[in-house]
C-alpha positions in Angstrom: 89.6 92.8 116.1 92.6 93.0 113.8 92.1 92.7 109.4 94.8 89.9 108.2 95.7 91.3 105.1 98.0 89.5 102.8 100.3 92.2 101.6 104.5 92.2 101.7 106.2 92.3 105.0 107.9 95.6 104.9 104.2 97.3 103.6 102.6 95.3 106.2 104.9 96.4 109.5 104.3 100.2 108.1 100.3 100.2 107.3 99.3 97.7 110.3 98.2 101.0 112.4 95.9 101.4 109.1 94.9 98.1 109.0 93.7 98.4 112.8 91.2 101.2 112.2 87.6 101.5 112.1 87.4 102.2 108.3 89.1 100.2 107.0 87.5 97.1 108.8 84.0 98.3 107.3 86.2 98.9 103.8 87.3 95.6 104.0 83.5 94.2 105.3 82.0 96.0 102.1 85.0 94.9 99.9 84.2 91.0 100.5 80.1 91.4 100.3 81.1 93.1 96.4 83.4 90.2 95.8 80.6 87.9 97.2 78.1 89.5 95.1 78.8 90.7 92.1 82.2 90.4 89.6 84.6 92.9 90.7 88.5 93.9 89.8 90.6 93.5 90.0 91.0 89.8 91.0 91.0 89.5 95.2 94.3 87.8 95.3 95.6 90.8 93.1 94.4 93.7 95.0 97.9 94.5 96.6 100.0 93.6 94.0 101.2 97.2 93.9 103.1 97.0 97.1 103.8 93.1 96.3 105.8 93.5 93.6 106.9 96.6 94.8 108.6 97.3 98.5 109.0 99.9 100.7 112.3 100.2 101.1 112.5 99.4 97.2 110.7 102.6 95.8 111.7 105.5 93.5 108.9 106.3 92.2 104.8 107.2 92.5 102.8 107.3 89.4 99.1 107.9 91.0 96.2 106.9 89.0 92.5 107.3 89.9 90.2 103.8 89.8 90.8 100.0 88.5 90.3 99.3 84.8 86.8 97.7 85.5 85.9 95.5 82.3 87.0 91.9 82.4 90.5 90.6 82.1 92.2 94.3 82.2 92.8 95.3 85.7 95.6 93.6 88.0 96.5 95.6 90.8 98.7 98.3 89.0 97.3 102.1 87.9 97.3 102.2 83.7 98.8 98.6 83.9 96.9 96.0 81.8 97.5 92.0 81.5 99.6 90.4 78.2 97.5 90.3 75.9 94.8 92.8 76.3 94.7 95.7 73.7 96.2 98.8 75.3 93.4 101.5 76.5 93.9 104.8 75.7 95.6 106.7 77.8 98.1 103.5 77.9 98.2 104.7 74.9 99.2 107.8 75.3 101.5 107.3 77.9 103.6 104.9 75.8 103.5 107.8 72.8 104.8 109.9 75.3 108.1 107.7 76.2 108.4 107.0 72.7 109.0 110.7 72.2 110.7 111.4 75.7 113.1 108.9 76.1 112.9 107.1 72.1 112.3 104.3 74.0 109.9 101.8 71.3 106.3 101.1 71.9 106.2 97.5 73.8 104.1 94.9 72.8 102.0 94.5 76.2 100.7 96.7 78.3 101.6 95.1 81.3 103.6 97.4 83.9 105.1 95.1 86.4 108.3 95.3 84.2 108.2 98.9 86.6 106.9 97.9 89.6 109.5 96.0 90.2 112.9 98.8 89.3 110.7 100.9 92.3 107.7 102.2 90.6 104.8 102.1 93.1 101.5 102.4 90.3 99.3 103.1 92.8 95.2 103.7 92.6 93.1 105.8 94.9 90.7 103.4 94.6 92.1 100.0 94.7 88.6 97.7 93.9 86.3 98.1 90.8 82.4 96.8 90.1 82.1 95.0 86.7 81.1 98.3 84.0 81.4 100.7 87.5 83.5 103.1 87.2 83.7 104.5 90.7 81.6 102.5 92.1 84.4 101.9 94.9 85.5 105.3 95.9 84.5 107.0 98.7 84.6 103.5 101.0 87.6 103.6 102.4 90.6 102.8 100.2 90.9 106.5 99.8 91.9 107.1 103.4 94.1 104.5 103.1 95.9 105.5 99.3 96.3 108.8 101.2 97.8 107.1 104.2 100.1 105.7 102.1 101.2 108.8 100.4 101.7 110.0 103.5 103.8 107.8 105.1 106.4 107.9 101.8 106.6 111.3 101.8 108.0 111.1 105.7 110.0 108.2 105.5 111.3 108.0 102.1 114.0 110.4 100.4 114.3 111.8 96.8 111.3 110.3 95.7 109.6 110.7 92.2 105.7 111.5 92.9 103.8 111.6 89.4 100.7 113.6 89.1 98.7 113.5 86.0 95.6 115.2 85.9 93.8 117.4 88.5 92.6 113.7 90.4 96.5 113.2 90.8 97.2 116.2 91.7 95.2 117.4 94.2 97.2 114.8 97.1 100.3 116.8 96.4 99.2 118.3 100.0 100.3 115.1 101.4 103.8 115.7 100.0 107.1 116.9 101.0 107.8 119.2 98.2 111.3 119.8 99.6 112.3 116.4 99.5 110.8 115.2 97.1 110.3 115.6 93.1 106.4 116.0 92.0 106.0 116.2 88.7 102.8 117.5 87.2 100.3 117.6 83.8 97.4 117.2 82.3 96.0 112.9 82.4 96.9 111.0 79.2 93.9 110.2 78.6 92.1 111.2 75.1 90.0 113.9 76.8 93.2 116.0 78.1 96.4 114.6 76.9 96.8 117.2 74.0 96.4 119.8 76.5 99.5 119.3 78.1 100.1 115.4 79.1 101.9 115.2 75.6 105.5 116.9 76.0 105.7 116.8 79.2 109.0 115.2 79.5 108.2 113.8 82.8 110.1 110.3 82.1 113.0 111.9 81.1 112.5 114.2 84.1 112.6 110.9 86.6 115.3 109.6 85.6 117.3 112.4 85.4 116.6 112.9 89.2 117.1 109.5 89.7 120.3 110.0 88.5 121.0 112.8 90.4 120.2 111.0 94.0 122.6 107.9 93.2 119.6 105.8 91.8 119.4 103.1 89.0 117.2 105.3 86.0 114.1 103.3 84.8 114.1 101.6 82.3 110.6 102.4 80.8 
C-alpha cells in the first residue's frame, strides 16, 4: 500500500520511493496514533512545512536541526523557527546575534523563519514530530531514515548547495553529502551550552552568501 503524503509536488516526485517503503508506512502509523492519543507538535498540517515552502529546485541552503520545539505554540515545521509572537528560544537568540555580528543585519522582530524558507533555505529537522514536553520522543521511529534520504537526494541531484551543520548531531550527517559538489559549514551548536565554543564568530551567514554569489545565485537576506 502506498502512503499518501500531502507534500509539495517536486518533493513528492523525488521522495515517493521513500513513501512506499515499509519503514515509512510504520512511521506514519506511529505518528497518526500519537496525534490521536496525545498532543504532538507541529500541528499535523505543518509536518512537511519546510518542503512545502521550499520546492526542490529552489533549495540553495540546507540547515539541519534535530527535533521540533516541544512546547505549545512554538513549532511550525521549520527547524529553529517559531511562530510570530512567540518569544525567541535561546538557540534562536544566538543565531540572530551571530547574524547581526557577521552581516550587520538587525535582530528581527519575529522568530518566524518562513522568510528564509521562501528564499531557498530548507530548514530541515532530522525528526519531524515530537510529543509535548518530551524532547526526542519521536526519534528512532523512522524520521531519520526519511530525512537522511532527503539530504542524500539533494547532494546527488543538485550542485552548489550550502549545508550548515551546527553541533555534533548535525555534523554526523556530513557523510551523506558530496563535499566536492557542495559547501559544508560546520561549527558548534547555537545552544547556550555550546555557543561560546565556536558558534559565535563562525561567519556562516556571510560565508553562505559569498558561496552562493560565486555560484551565480542570489544571496539570502538573513
